[in-house]
N, C-alpha and C positions, 0 to 999 in steps of 0.2 A: 594691431598686429597679430591677433588671434587667427586671422585668416592665413597668415603666413606660417604659423607654427605647425600646421598640419602637413606641411611639405618638408621632405628631406632633400637636401641637395646632393646629387651624385655627379660624377664626371665620367665621361667616355672619350678617351683620346683627346682630352682637352676641351670637350664640349660639355657645358653643364646641362643637366637633366634634373628638374625639380618633380618629385614624385610624392603623391599622396597614396600610400599603399592600401589604406583602408577603403577609400571610396570605390575604386581607384580612379586617379586622374593625374595627368603629367603634362608638363610644358617645357619647352626650350626657349629660354629668354634670349633676346638680342643682347650683345655685349654690354651695353650701357645699362640695360635693365638688370643684368646679372650683378654688375658692380654694386648697384643700389641694394638689391636683395641680399647679397652676401654681407654687406655692411650691417644691414638690419638684423640678419640672423646672428651675426657675431656680437653685436652690441646691444640688441634688444630694442633699438629705436632706429627709425629711418634717418639716413644722413641729411644734413641741411639742404643739399641741392635736389632732394627727392620730393619736394613739396608739390610740384606739378604732377609727377608721374605716379606717385604712391596712391592717391585717390583713384586713379584710373585702374591701377593693378588690383586695389582692394575691391573695387567694383566688379572687376571681371573674374577674380579668383576666389572671392569669398564673401560671406561664408558659404560653404557647400550646403546643398539641400540636406536638411537633418535626416539621418537614417537611424533606425533602431539598431542595437548591437547585433552583429551577424552571428548567428548560432550555428550555421552550417547549411549546406545545400538542401537537405531533406525538407526543411521548412518552406522552400520556395519551388520545389519541383513536384510533379506527380506523374504516375505511370499512365501515359496516354497511348502508347503503341510502340512498335519497333520501327526503326528506320533502316536497319541493316541486319543481315544474318550471315555468319561465317560457317562454312562447311569444310572442315579438315577431312577430306575424303579418304586419305590413306596415308599411312606412315611409309609405304613402299616408295622407293626412289631409285632412279637410275645412276645416282651418284651417292657417294658417302663423304660429305663435306666435313672438313676438320673443325668447323665452327658451328654446326647445325644445332640449335637448341633442342630439336626433337630426336637428334641422332638417327635421322631417317637414312635408310640404306636399301639396297636390293634384298637384303635378307629379312627385312621387316615385312609383315604380311597383314597387319591390322588394317581393315578396310570397313568403311561405313556401309551398312546394309542399305541397298537402294530404296527399299520400302520406307525405311525410317528416314532417309534423306529427303524423300518426297513429302513425307508427312510433316517434317520440320518446315520445308519451303512453303507448303500450303498453309500451315498454321501461322507462320510468320506473315505471309501475304495477307491473311485475314486481319492481322494486327496493323496493317498499313505499310509493311515493308515492301520496298520496291528495288532495293540494292542488295545483291547476293554476291558473296565472295567465295571463291573455290581455291582451296590451298592443300597442302600436304606437308611432307612428301612431294611427290611430283603429281599433281592432279590430273595430268593428261594420261596417266597410267591407269586411272579409274575406269572400270568397265562402262562402256557407252556414255562416256562423259560429254561427247558432242551432242548426243540426243537429249542429256540432261540440261545442258546450256540452252538448247533450242526450246525445250519445254518451259524453262523459266522465262525466256523472252516472250514466249506465246501467252503467258499469263496476263500481260497487260502491256499496252503500248509504251508505258513508261518503266517497265521492268528493265534493269540493267544488270549485267554480270561481269564480274572481274575475276581473272585467272591469274594466280601467282605462280610462276613457273621458272624453272632453270633455263628454258628456252632451247633445250637440246632436242626436243621432239617437234619443233615447229616446222621442220622440213617434211615431217610425216603428216602433220595435222593442219598446217598452214592453210591449205586450200579449203579444207572443211571449215575452219574457223572463219575464213573470209566469206564463206556462204551464209553465215549468220548476219544479223542486222549489225553491221560494223559500228554504227553510231551508238549502239548500246552494248558494245563489247569493249573491254579494256584488258590489256595484258600488262602485268608488272613482272619484268624479267630481271634476273639477278646477273650482275657483273661485279665481281669482287676484285677490283683492281685490273692492271694491264696483264698481258699473257703470263709472265712468270709467276706473278702473285696469284692470279686467278686459278691457274693450273695447279699451284702448290696447295691451295685450299680445296679445289673442286675436282682435281684429277687431270692428268696429262691429256692434252689435245682438246679440253673442253672449251677453252677460249676461242680457238679457230672455228669450232663448230657453231659456238654461239654467235660470233661475229658474222658468219655466213647466214645464219638463221635470221639475225636481226635485219640484215640487208633484204632477205626474202619477205620478212613481215612488212618492211616499208613498202616494197613493190606490190604487196597484196593489199595495201591500204589499211593494215591493222594498226590501231592506236596502241602505242607502247610506252610505258615508263620504264626506264632503267633504274634498277635498285641496287645499292651498294651497302653491304654490312660494313659499318665503321669499326675497325679494331686496329691494333698496332701494325698489322700487315697492310692494310688498305688506306689508311688515312692520308698518307703523303702522296698517294696516287689519285686522290679524288679529283683534282683539277683536270688530270689527264682523262679520267673516265668521263668527265663532263664533255671534253672534246669528242671522244668516241660516241657518246650518246647523241651529240649534235650530228655527227657524221651519218648515223644510221637513221636519222629522222625521228628520234624519240620525241614524244610530246613534253617530257620532263625527266628530271632525275630525282630519285628519292633516296634517302639514306636511312638505314636501319641501325638502331643502337644495339651494341652487342650484349647478349645475355650470357651470364655465367650459369649455364644450364646445358644439359646434354653433352654435346661435344665442345661446347664453348667453355673456355677456361679463363680464370682470372689473369693468366699471363698474357692472354690476347687483348686485354683491355688497354686502352690508350689514355693518357693523361687528359684532363679537361682542357689545358692550355694548347696541347697539341691538336686535339679535336677542333677547338675554336680556330686556330690558325688555318687548319686545312679547310674548314667550311668557308671561311672568309676568302681564302684564295680561290676556292672552287666557285664562289659567288662572283668574284671578279671575272673569271673566265666566262661563266654562264651569261653575264651581262653583255659581253662582247659578242657572244654567239646567239643571243636571243633565246636561250634555253631556260625553261623554269626549273627552280629548285623548289619542289612542292613543300618540303618541310618549312622553309622560310616563308612561303606564301601562307601556309597555315598559321605559323606563329604571327606573322604580320596581321592577319585577319583578327587575331586576339588583341595585339598591341594597339592597333589602330581602330578599335571598336569604340563606340560612344562612351564618354565619361560615365562612370558609375557601373559599368558592365563587369561583373564579377565572373571569372572563369574558375570553376572549382572541380578539379579532378575530371576523369573521362566519362564517356557515355556508356561504359561497360555496365551491364545489368539494368541500366535505364532505357536505352534505346537500341542496344547491340547485345547480341549474344553469339556463342560459338558452339558448334556441334563437333565433337571428336570422333575419330574413327571407331571409338568403342561405344558409340551411340549414347554418350553422356553429354549433357549440357554444361558449358563452361561460361565464365563471364566474358572472356576475350580469346582471340586466337592465340595469343602468346602464352596462355595459361593452360592450353589443352594438354591433358595428360598429367597435370600437377594435382596430386591427391588432395591437398587442402582446398583447392579451387573447384572440386567436383560439386555441382549444383543439383544433380539428380539425373535419372535416366529419362531419355527422350520418350521412352515407352509410357511414361507417366503423363505425357502431354506437354507440349512446349509452353503453352499458356500457364498451366498449373505450376511448372517449375519456375517460370519467369516471375510469377506473382508471389509464390510462397516459399521458395528455397531460402533456408536460413543464411546460406553463403551469399546469396544476392541481396538479402535484406541488410546483411552486415555491410556490404559494399555500398549499397545505396544510402545507408546511414553515415557512411564515412564522409569526411570533409577535411580540407587542408587545415581547418582550425583545430583539428585534433593533434596536429604536430606541435609539440611544446615550443618549437622555435619559429612558428609561423610569422609572428610579428616582427622577427628580425630580418624578414625578407621583404623589402618594399615592392618587389616585382610579383609578389605571390598571386595576386588576382589577374595579372596579365599572362603569366605562364600556366596558371592552372594548378600550381602546387606540386608539379612533378608528374611522372608517369606512374599510374597505379600499378600496371604490370611489372615494371622494374622494381617498384617498392616492395611488391608482394614476394618476388623472386629473390631480391637482394636482402630484405630485412624482415620478411614475413609480416609486414604491416601495410595497410592500404596507403599510408601516408608517411612521409618524412625519411624514406630510405632510397629514393631514386638516385643513383650515382651520377645521372646526367642533369640533375636539377640545376646545378651551377652554370653548366653550359647553356641551358636555355635562358638563364638570367643574363649572362653575358651577350647572348645573341639578341635579346630584347633590347638592351641598351645600344647595341650596334645598329639594330634596325631603326631605332628612333634617331640616333645621331646621323646615320647615313641619309635618312630622308630629310632632316633638318638642314643639312648642308646644302640642299638643293635650292634653299630659299635665301633671300638677301639678309644680311646681318644688319637689320635696321627696324626701327619701330619699337614695339614692346616685346614682341615675340618673334622667334623664327618659325616655331610651329607649336600648336597645341593639340592635345588629344581631342578627337572629334572632327578636326578639320580635314583629316584624310581618312578614308574608309576603304575596306575591301568589299567583297560581297556581303550582303545581309546575312546574319547568322541563321543557322537552322533553328527552328523552334524546338526548344528543349522540353516543353510541357511545363506548365506552372504559371507563375506571375511575370515571367520574362526578365527578371533581374539577375538570374544566374544562367550562365551558358556552360556547356560541357566541352571538354576537349576530345580528341580521338586518339585511339591507340596508334602506336608508332608503326604498325605493319603496313598500313596505307593510310595516307592522310588527305589526299586530294586526288580527283579524277579530272578536274578541268581548271583552267586558269581563271583567277578572280581578278578582273580589272575594275571591279566596282560598277561596271556599267550593264553587264548582261541581263540582270533582272529587269532594270529600267527599259533597256532596248527591246526585250522580248515583250514586255507589258504594252508599251506604247506602239510597238510594231503591230500587235494584234488590235490595238485600238484604232489604228489607222485604216485597218481593213474592215472593221465592223464597229459601229458607234457604241461607245461605253457610256450609257446615260447616267450612270451612278457618279462619274467624274466630270460631267459636263457642267461648267459654271452656269447657274441659273441667272446670275446677274451680268451676263456677257454684254457685248456692245450691241444692244438691241436696236439703237438708233441707226446703226450702220448695216443692219442685217440684210436689208434689201439689196445693198450694193455688193454683198459678199457671195461668192459661190456657195450654194446650199450645202454641198458635201463638206466643204472646208469648215463652215460655220458649225455644222452638226458635230464635227470631230475636233473642235477646238477645246482643249482641256485646261485652260488657265484658270487663274484664280482673280483675275481683274486686269483688263487691258491697260498697259502703261503708256499707250500711244498718246492719249490726250494730255497727260501730265508731262510727258516728254516734249510736247509741242514742237515737233520737227518743222523746220521752215523750208521754203523753196530753196533748192540748190544744195541742201545739206545732205550728208552721207549718214545713213542710219544703219545700225547692225542689230539684228534680233537674234539673241542667243537661245537656242532651243525653240526654233521657229515652228515646229510642229506642222500643223496643216497650213500655215502661212497667213493666217488672219490678220496678225499684227503687221506683217509686211504689206499686205494689201491695203490696209488703212494708211500705213506710212507712205506708200507709193503715191497716193493721191496728195498727201501733204507736201512732200518734197518736190513734186512736180517733175516735168520732163528734164530739168537741169540737175535734178538730185540723183541719189543712187541708194538702193536698199539691198542689204545682204541678209539672207536668212541662213542661220547655221544650225544644222541638226545632225545627230549621229544615227538616226533611224532611217534606213533606206525606204521603207514603206511610207513614212511621213513625207520624206523628200518627193517621192513620186506623187503623193496626194497634193502637196504644195504646188508642184509644177503644173499639175492639171489645172488647179485654180488660177495659177499665174496667167495662163493663156486667156482665160475668160476675163480676168481683171484688165490685162493689157488691151484686150480688144475694146473693153468698155471706155478705158481712159484715153485710148488712142496713142499711147506710148508704153514702152516696157523699159523700166529702170530697175527691175528686180533681178537678182541672181540668188539661187539656192545652192549652198555648197555643203557637202558632207564634211563634218568635223566635230571636234569636241571642245567644250568650254575650256578645258585645260590646255588646249593647243589650237587656238582660233586660227583658221586658215586664211589669214589677211596679213598684209604688211603693217609695219609700225605706223602709228599716227595717221590712220586713214579715216576715222570716224569722228563725226561731230556728236553723235548720239549713240549710246548703247542701251538697249532695253532688253528686258527678259521677263517672261510671264510664267511665274511658278515652276522654274526649271532649276535655278541655282541651288535650291535645296536638295536636288538630286545628284549634284556633282560629287564625285568621290574624292576630289581634292579642291576644296573651296578656296584655300590660300592661292594655289596656283591659278585658279579661275579669276580671282581679283587682280592678280599680277598681270594676267593676260588682258584683262579689261583695260587696265592702265596703259599697257603697251599699245593697244590699237586706237585708243582715244587720242585725238589731237590735244595739244595744250589748250586748257580751258573747256574741253569737251565735257559732256555730262552723261551721267548714268542714272537711269530710272528703272526701278525693279518692282514688280508685283510678286510678292511671295508669301509663304507661310511663316508667320511669326507667332511667338508666344510671350505672355507677360511674365512667365516664370520658367525656371529650368524644367525640362521634361524628365520624367523618370525613365530608367533604362527599359522598362517594360514597353514604353511607347517608342523610344528611340531604336529598339531592336526589332520592332514589328515589321516583318518583310512587306506587308501590304502598305504601310505608311511610308 
């Protein structure tokens, strides 16, 4: 029973969630399993009818891999480089918003010296930074800002620029922005409620101009995120703003948490429950419209990370820095202008300030374990312990004072419950941590066991479906052979019968065709068919009366497989193969069509393995068989390997 004692049972809208906050790890049991587990937790012993199930649960859930006591993130991270740089170009703005944390306005004149700005950019670039944010005030008021954006893009083919704007100058600058590399330009544009609310906060007539300019941005092909500051004025209108964002063709919607700073007042804050209800309502609308809510995507990437992954505060001071219009370095964009957060003058050199500033050293030494109440929060390593910026502004401490921490905890349970309800209530579990993943996390530097969150000003630039990294990698491998991932123990006996190009670019770990033993007349499905090698072998086995389907999500691989298909069909004298674009989680085939399903080293790459196996069961005929060759381990992998993007 010791294995069960590490979990606490929580509920979200009637759905149980068992959570080990220290590791962390969570699971949602099926109803029958939950009944047995609850009884065991309450009585200290498994119920009499649990004798078959409990050994299975004990084997799957415990004991966890022993871990030394966690003393904080500094023991697991190291300074390896910058991934992003924020430049607060000016406090000058063409609006005077009633909730602006910087109190920016037309009367403000503080502007970052262009020479210092470029110095910061080039130093950050030398440290590995390829993502540059430009904010204010209104950054489009900054002298020669378009030339600056172009220079940054010219530094490197992977350099990206993000502009945070109120959108009112897009009619003036839209054409020039569109002349930049639009794939490496992203705009985040503020929309604080519908017209009456937005105009009350930002000035009469500003909503109409903004709406017109967002239509223009869409027509120019500019990528835009609509950003809404959540406060007592805007929260109830968030679902309606989602609809407007979808109408103007925005990539996503982002919400910003209200700061009690500058023009922002405590009276403008909203209760946690009201914020939660507004976000959930907005998510329902976004689902119907196909619009991303990037805050939820970012949190989901943490919640659905591999078991044992600890998220501990933000990347401020580790991988991210901000430069104020005063030429001073700050830990993050939300702290620009805050005297206690002053790290040092940029004139001293960005690298020197980054490495040696006492303020940054204090922030890097901070950890959520410094919060005396940290053990009382089971979701602590999923949420990351709250927002460092909010905690510093609200409570003058790096940890423990974020007023939105409880909202993040509620949304964490909501995300788990919402996902778990997509699966049948049968078996031992409806969902376990690790069965669903988003994109692989960014490397934080260090041993890989600790991940960093991101400041709330911007959290995401692209949708994470869990597939893009894999798709891009294998797309390149279809065009040019990657010898380092070719299986040296491939089907050598059949090599002469295979198209050379397909054989050279077959990246499995062991062909399952022989073990599957397809028979004449059978229907075989290969999941993640790649270059088509398994399908070519199976086509000969099932003969002219059988059928072979190859499913792959990578267009370049499908093209490669279809080239080989023509050669194999000519050699066999018949063609029973078909290659279809599709995903393991949504196999593009009817129910009960397959006698055999095979997969060669692909299921481990699925972002939703539970859905994948449900799909396999769906397409198999009664009595059908599944044969898989894949990567397995004799023991649980540490987070450092689970979170390795290459693996």
